[in-house]
C-alpha positions as CSV (number, residue, x, y, z in Angstrom):
1,X,0.0,-2.4,6.5
2,X,-1.3,-0.4,9.6
3,X,-4.7,2.0,10.6
4,X,-5.2,5.3,12.4
5,X,-6.5,5.9,15.9
6,X,-11.2,6.4,14.9
7,X,-9.7,1.8,14.2
8,X,-9.5,1.3,17.2
9,X,-12.1,2.7,18.6
10,X,-14.5,1.4,15.8
11,X,-12.7,-2.0,16.0
12,X,-12.6,-1.8,19.6
13,X,-13.6,-6.0,22.0
14,X,-17.4,-4.8,22.3
15,X,-18.4,-3.9,18.9
16,X,-16.0,-7.2,18.1
17,X,-18.5,-9.1,20.5
18,X,-21.4,-7.5,19.6
19,X,-20.6,-8.4,15.4
20,X,-20.4,-12.1,17.3
21,X,-23.2,-12.4,18.3
22,X,-25.4,-10.7,15.0
23,X,-26.1,-7.5,17.5
24,X,-23.9,-4.6,15.0
25,X,-25.3,-2.5,12.4
26,X,-25.1,-4.2,8.8
27,X,-22.9,-1.9,6.2
28,X,-24.9,1.5,5.4
29,X,-25.8,1.5,2.7
30,X,-23.4,3.2,0.0
31,X,-25.7,5.9,-1.1
32,X,-23.2,8.9,-3.4
33,X,-21.3,6.5,-4.4
34,X,-22.4,3.8,-5.7
35,X,-22.6,6.4,-8.9
36,X,-19.2,6.0,-8.9
37,X,-16.5,3.7,-11.5
38,X,-13.3,3.1,-8.9
39,X,-12.3,1.7,-12.7
40,X,-12.9,5.4,-14.1
41,X,-11.1,7.8,-11.4
42,X,-11.2,11.4,-12.5
43,X,-8.1,13.2,-13.0
44,X,-4.7,14.2,-14.4
45,X,-4.9,10.7,-15.6
46,X,-5.4,7.8,-17.6
47,X,-7.9,4.9,-16.0
48,X,-6.4,0.9,-17.2
49,X,-7.7,-1.8,-16.3
50,X,-4.8,-4.9,-18.0
51,X,-5.7,-9.3,-16.5
52,X,-2.7,-10.4,-14.9
53,X,-2.4,-14.6,-16.2
54,X,-2.7,-17.2,-13.8
55,X,-2.1,-15.5,-11.1
56,X,-3.1,-17.5,-7.2
57,X,-6.7,-16.4,-6.7
58,X,-7.6,-19.9,-3.8
59,X,-5.3,-20.6,-0.9
60,X,-6.6,-23.8,-0.3
61,X,-6.1,-25.1,-4.1
62,X,-3.4,-22.8,-5.5
63,X,-5.0,-22.5,-8.3
64,X,-4.8,-19.9,-10.9
65,X,-6.6,-17.3,-12.8
66,X,-6.2,-13.9,-15.1
67,X,-6.9,-11.5,-12.3
68,X,-8.1,-7.7,-13.2
69,X,-5.8,-4.6,-12.1
70,X,-6.9,-1.6,-12.2
71,X,-4.4,1.3,-12.4
72,X,-3.9,4.9,-12.7
73,X,-0.7,6.5,-15.4
74,X,0.1,9.5,-16.4
75,X,3.8,10.5,-18.8
76,X,5.1,9.6,-21.4
77,X,4.7,6.3,-22.3
78,X,8.6,6.2,-22.9
79,X,10.3,7.8,-19.6
80,X,11.6,6.1,-17.1
81,X,8.9,3.7,-15.5
82,X,7.9,4.6,-11.1
83,X,5.5,2.7,-10.0
84,X,3.2,3.7,-7.0
85,X,1.5,1.7,-4.8
86,X,-1.3,2.0,-1.7
87,X,-1.4,0.9,1.5
88,X,-4.7,0.2,3.5
89,X,-7.5,1.7,4.2
90,X,-6.7,3.3,1.2
91,X,-6.6,2.6,-3.3
92,X,-4.3,4.7,-5.6
93,X,-6.2,7.5,-5.4
94,X,-4.0,7.7,-2.0
95,X,-1.1,8.9,-4.9
96,X,-3.6,12.3,-6.3
97,X,-1.0,15.3,-5.6
98,X,2.0,12.6,-6.5
99,X,0.9,11.7,-9.5
100,X,1.1,14.9,-11.9
101,X,4.3,16.4,-9.4
102,X,6.4,13.2,-11.8
103,X,4.3,12.6,-14.0
104,X,6.7,15.6,-16.6
105,X,9.0,13.4,-16.6
106,X,8.3,10.2,-15.5
107,X,5.6,7.4,-16.8
108,X,3.7,6.8,-13.7
109,X,1.9,3.8,-12.7
110,X,-0.7,3.6,-9.3
111,X,-2.1,0.3,-8.8
112,X,-5.1,-0.3,-6.9
113,X,-3.5,-3.2,-5.4
114,X,-5.8,-7.0,-5.3
115,X,-8.9,-7.1,-3.5
116,X,-8.7,-3.3,-3.4
117,X,-11.7,-1.1,-6.1
118,X,-11.6,-1.4,-9.4
119,X,-9.6,-4.1,-9.2
120,X,-10.6,-8.5,-9.2
121,X,-10.8,-9.5,-4.9
122,X,-11.1,-13.1,-5.7
123,X,-11.0,-15.2,-2.0
124,X,-7.1,-15.9,-2.0
125,X,-3.7,-14.6,-2.7
126,X,-2.6,-12.3,0.3
127,X,0.9,-14.0,1.2
128,X,3.4,-12.1,0.2
129,X,5.2,-13.5,-2.9
130,X,1.4,-13.5,-4.7
131,X,1.4,-10.4,-4.5
132,X,4.9,-9.0,-5.1
133,X,4.1,-11.5,-8.1
134,X,0.9,-9.0,-9.1
135,X,3.3,-6.0,-9.0
136,X,6.2,-8.0,-11.2
137,X,4.1,-9.5,-13.0
138,X,1.9,-5.7,-13.7
139,X,5.3,-4.0,-15.1
140,X,4.3,-5.7,-17.7
141,X,0.9,-5.6,-18.0
142,X,1.7,-2.1,-18.7
143,X,4.8,-1.8,-20.4
144,X,2.9,-4.0,-22.9
145,X,-0.9,-1.6,-22.4
146,X,1.7,1.2,-24.1
147,X,3.5,-0.7,-26.5
148,X,6.8,-0.8,-26.0
149,X,9.0,-3.4,-27.1
150,X,10.8,-5.7,-25.8
151,X,14.0,-3.6,-24.6
152,X,12.2,-0.5,-23.6
153,X,9.5,-3.0,-20.4
154,X,13.0,-5.2,-19.8
155,X,13.7,-2.0,-18.8
156,X,14.2,-2.1,-14.2
157,X,11.1,0.0,-12.5
158,X,11.7,2.4,-9.9
159,X,9.3,1.2,-6.8
160,X,7.9,2.6,-4.0
161,X,5.5,1.6,-1.5
162,X,4.1,2.8,1.3
163,X,2.3,0.8,4.3
164,X,1.0,-2.6,2.8
165,X,2.1,-1.3,-0.2
166,X,5.4,-0.6,0.9
167,X,5.8,-4.0,3.1
168,X,4.8,-5.6,-0.7
169,X,7.6,-3.2,-2.0
170,X,9.9,-4.8,0.1
171,X,9.1,-8.8,-1.2
172,X,9.2,-7.5,-4.8
173,X,12.7,-5.6,-4.0
174,X,13.6,-9.1,-2.3
175,X,12.9,-11.8,-5.2
176,X,12.8,-9.7,-8.2
177,X,16.3,-7.2,-7.7
178,X,16.9,-7.2,-11.3
179,X,13.9,-6.1,-12.4
180,X,14.2,-2.3,-10.0
181,X,16.5,0.6,-10.8
182,X,15.9,2.5,-7.6
183,X,13.2,1.2,-4.4
184,X,11.5,3.8,-1.9
185,X,9.3,2.6,1.5
186,X,7.5,5.2,3.1
187,X,6.5,4.5,6.5
188,X,7.1,0.5,6.2
189,X,10.6,-0.8,7.2
190,X,12.7,-3.7,6.3
191,X,9.9,-6.6,7.5
192,X,13.4,-7.5,9.1
193,X,13.9,-5.2,11.3
194,X,10.2,-4.8,11.9
195,X,9.8,-8.6,12.7
196,X,12.8,-7.5,15.2
197,X,11.3,-4.8,16.9
198,X,7.9,-6.3,17.2
199,X,9.7,-8.8,19.5
200,X,12.1,-6.9,21.6
201,X,10.0,-3.1,22.0
202,X,7.2,-3.2,23.8
203,X,6.4,-0.2,21.6
204,X,5.8,-1.1,18.9
205,X,4.0,-3.8,20.4
206,X,1.2,-1.3,21.2
207,X,1.8,0.1,18.0
208,X,1.3,-2.4,16.0
209,X,-1.7,-3.6,18.3
210,X,-4.5,-2.9,16.0
211,X,-3.5,-6.1,13.8
212,X,-5.2,-8.4,15.1
213,X,-8.4,-6.8,15.5
214,X,-8.4,-5.8,11.7
215,X,-7.3,-10.0,11.4
216,X,-10.7,-10.6,12.7
217,X,-13.1,-11.8,10.7
218,X,-16.5,-9.4,11.5
219,X,-14.1,-6.5,10.9
220,X,-14.5,-6.4,7.6
221,X,-18.8,-5.4,8.7
222,X,-17.4,-3.2,10.4
223,X,-14.9,-1.5,8.2
224,X,-18.2,-0.8,5.6
225,X,-20.8,0.1,8.4
226,X,-18.6,2.9,10.0
227,X,-20.7,6.5,8.4
228,X,-19.3,9.2,6.6
229,X,-18.4,11.5,10.6
230,X,-16.7,9.1,11.4
231,X,-15.3,7.9,7.8
232,X,-14.2,11.3,7.5
233,X,-12.4,11.8,11.2
234,X,-10.3,8.1,10.6
235,X,-8.5,9.4,7.9
236,X,-8.3,13.3,8.7
237,X,-7.7,12.6,11.8
238,X,-4.1,11.3,10.5
239,X,-2.9,14.8,8.6
240,X,-1.1,18.3,9.9
241,X,-2.1,19.6,7.2
242,X,-6.3,19.1,6.7
243,X,-6.6,20.0,3.3
244,X,-4.8,16.8,2.2
245,X,-8.3,15.1,2.7
246,X,-11.1,16.8,1.3
247,X,-14.8,16.3,1.0
248,X,-14.4,14.8,-2.4
249,X,-11.7,12.8,-1.6
250,X,-14.3,11.3,1.1
251,X,-16.7,10.2,-1.1
252,X,-14.6,7.6,-3.8
253,X,-13.1,7.4,0.0
254,X,-16.1,5.6,0.4
255,X,-17.4,4.2,-2.6
256,X,-13.7,1.7,-2.3
257,X,-15.2,0.7,0.6
258,X,-18.4,0.5,1.3
259,X,-19.1,-3.2,0.8
260,X,-18.5,-5.3,3.2
261,X,-17.6,-7.6,0.5
262,X,-15.2,-4.5,-0.9
263,X,-13.7,-4.4,2.8
264,X,-12.4,-7.8,3.3
265,X,-10.4,-8.3,0.6
266,X,-8.0,-5.6,1.9
267,X,-8.6,-7.4,5.8
268,X,-6.9,-9.6,3.8
269,X,-4.0,-9.1,3.7
270,X,-4.2,-9.0,7.7
271,X,-5.6,-11.9,8.0
272,X,-3.3,-14.2,6.4
273,X,-0.3,-12.8,7.2
274,X,-1.5,-13.2,11.4
275,X,-1.7,-16.5,10.2
276,X,1.8,-18.2,11.8
277,X,2.8,-15.2,13.2
278,X,5.5,-17.0,14.4
279,X,6.6,-18.6,12.1
280,X,6.4,-15.6,9.6
281,X,8.4,-13.4,11.9
282,X,11.7,-15.7,12.2
283,X,12.0,-16.1,8.5
284,X,11.5,-12.1,8.3
285,X,14.5,-11.7,10.9
286,X,16.1,-14.5,8.8
287,X,16.0,-12.2,4.9
288,X,18.3,-12.3,3.0
289,X,19.5,-7.9,2.4
290,X,18.2,-5.7,-0.2
291,X,20.4,-5.1,-2.8
292,X,18.7,-2.1,-5.4
293,X,19.4,1.5,-3.7
294,X,16.5,2.2,-1.4
295,X,15.6,5.2,0.1
296,X,13.3,4.7,3.4
297,X,11.3,8.6,3.9
298,X,9.3,8.5,7.7
299,X,7.1,10.6,9.2
300,X,8.4,11.9,12.8
301,X,4.5,11.6,13.7
302,X,3.8,8.8,12.1
303,X,1.7,6.5,15.1
304,X,2.6,3.5,14.0
305,X,5.1,3.0,13.3
306,X,9.2,3.6,15.8
307,X,10.1,6.5,13.2
308,X,14.6,4.9,14.8
309,X,13.1,2.1,12.3
310,X,14.0,3.8,8.9
311,X,17.5,4.0,9.1
312,X,18.6,0.4,11.2
313,X,16.7,-0.6,7.9
314,X,20.3,0.2,5.9
315,X,21.5,-3.1,8.0
316,X,19.5,-4.7,5.1
317,X,20.5,-3.3,2.0
318,X,23.3,-4.2,0.4
319,X,25.5,-2.4,-1.4
320,X,23.1,-0.2,-1.2
321,X,23.5,3.0,-1.6
322,X,20.8,3.3,1.4
323,X,19.3,6.7,1.6
324,X,16.8,8.0,4.8
325,X,15.1,10.1,5.2
326,X,13.1,11.5,8.0
327,X,9.9,14.4,8.1
328,X,8.8,16.6,11.4
329,X,6.2,17.8,10.6
330,X,4.5,14.9,9.3
331,X,2.5,11.2,10.0
332,X,1.8,8.2,8.9
333,X,0.1,10.2,5.5
334,X,3.4,11.8,3.7
335,X,1.5,11.7,0.4
336,X,-0.8,13.7,1.7
337,X,0.4,15.5,4.4
338,X,3.5,17.1,1.7
339,X,3.3,15.6,-1.5
340,X,5.7,18.2,-2.3
341,X,8.6,17.3,0.1
342,X,8.2,14.1,-0.7
343,X,8.3,13.9,-4.2
344,X,10.9,16.0,-4.7
345,X,13.4,14.3,-2.4
346,X,12.4,10.9,-4.3
347,X,13.5,13.0,-7.2
348,X,16.4,13.9,-5.3
349,X,17.6,10.1,-4.9
350,X,17.1,9.5,-7.9
351,X,18.7,12.1,-10.4
352,X,21.6,10.6,-7.6
353,X,21.2,7.3,-8.6
354,X,22.3,8.5,-11.7
355,X,25.6,10.5,-11.6
356,X,28.4,9.1,-12.7
């Protein structure tokens, strides 16, 4: 749901004004990124593409059609299942260092969410209800892809989300708690907590100011137009661990956001959220508590979300348990900065849940 500091520069008012006049340069050519197949990302995982039936693809008419969803998967097919949801500007590859750390004991599934990378990029369906429904549909489609029987497929899954993926994950926990064994939110607090802080805390208002810029119609063109150096700074500027984003990683992120069309879907999340945002804010503050076990993890150096929201999210989890972990030396991308620490903390949380 959040953006990095370099994007504040590239999406400042001056480029937006120039783009509106047609004076901003067209999207840069993808170059070698064109040769990368986003449905066949190499690594210690499998690549799958499934069709999610009857998903909303037109926001105006509510028309439905199948939605193609690509995901990475690793681990024994009959092991407990954990689904990892990425944020923006990201895709399933976000979890490249986490997947191998969990795959010995879990069936790990990391999708490209609606509008991203190797998944379908429909015109509509970027509201929270539809996005959460995509993930529940993926639970069933991935289970069928793995050949699970009905009982295995119905077993609750562990869900982990970062950034926009965390926002969607909270919505899954709110709307389909029976499908979850646990929920882990990275960086993004419960929606009611976030809405309250945006309404009452000037500091969080300042940190969230970029969202309006990212909702502008010209934003996809600006994002796709970035050259290699600017794109690398965008990601690396957030990290306390330099090796968290390599030159090889840059090639995959170029491919995932290579054109205006490929950047359009991810930025529709922001446009949809900002439409009627006052009504949405009131609705978020009135949400019912989350009724699944929750681990809230955040980095104290996160520039876009006040870390204090993590603890306050516990007021919206009932009956729990609810746990918080604040990583003192990490920022927004915990899965890149400390994949080992994040994975170990998640394992402890899940193991504690299984104890009598």
